[in-house]
N, C-alpha and C positions, 0 to 999 in steps of 0.2 A: 504492500501501499504504499501510496504517496504520502510526503510530509509536509506542512502547508509551507517550510523550507523549502522542500524542495516545487514544489506549485511554484513559490516564486519566484525561484530562479530561473525554472523553464520558464518563465514568462517572459522573463528577461530577459531569455534569450528571443522569444518570437519577437519580439520588440527590436530587437539588435537587429534583423533576419528583414521584419517588415523596415529599413530603416537606407539597405545596404541601395547602392546606384545602379540601374539599371534595373531596376520589380516593377512589375508592372503594376497597377495603383490596384488592380481586382486583386493580387495575390498579394499585397500590401495590406488589402482589407484582412483577407484573410485571415494572416496571419496576428492583424492589430487584433481581430476577436478574439481569436485561443487564447491568445494573450488576456485579453480580460479576461475569459473565462479560466482560465487556470489562478489569477487574482480573486475573483469570487469564490475557486474552488477552496484557497488559499488558506480565506477568512472563513468558510465556512469549518475546515479543518479548523483552525486555532476557535473557534466560539464551540466544536464538541469538545473540547480539550479542557474549553472553561466549563466547562456544564460538566464534566466527566468531574474535573476537581473539583467542584463548587458540589457534587452530588456525592462523591465520596467519605465527607466528613464527617 
């Protein structure tokens, strides 16, 4: 399973790929959408971890 930090790192990689020269607008948009999804997933993993910590007490 991916971790929040791994999702964030992957998002950063996809953002970087989207900024490469000579890339089509369509491909850049797809890469940025994937990056946004990964950031959202990282946020959800963080929330889940916090919830699990709070309920473990």
